[in-house]
Steps between C-alpha positions, in 0.01 A plus 500: 500500500713784376868513604802725513814380328684633801316713767821659639505866397845656435497893514702814507388796721400794290356747769304460816214252431604440142708211359614356162510138398844363436353175389175434317199359689316244296146364581299242311131534550257207558407527140862481381559872422862605573540835655855645530586816705821580333826591666500880546128532601469770761242421770398566857434155637144467627312823527403465862373813687744621771269417792481140395870451429548400872279201426572433130848566376535630139735204410319207666425170338274673260782713349561296177134528430514877567791535249300325227205720586704822483635369160147437363374836628811699389469362143137486473503135414150365453225646720528647860270214610717235338809650668328491841379139432864388419618673817246286702597188316875561541459566878314161521791326323745650756293357792371839623221414737138535369394793716811699428509455126131585484543810705782614266292411186202703633727793574637511141156449359380793716793732469711386201289698261672811619847364396359366171367852417790702647757350264304618192 
């Protein structure tokens, strides 16, 4: 199973809803690929719609996986599908329950394409 070197996320506040890593987040995939979201990465935690934030916080147990996902999207590393699959895998490694991680995965598969294209 994939794993995080240290799932604790250290950040500085940039502006409402936006943060910057003060320490790298490193994830090793099931296949042994090492993904490093470098110190200085600007991100928004998990992109959860406002109406659902009462149920799912943006910085819940899935937050390290969301940071890796933002890094992959922001830098166009691999394909969008591969980034989404790594997000799902990383959430599993963090112990995010099956239903929750699959709901989040389906959401990025359904709506992540807008962000992937918007950054072009």
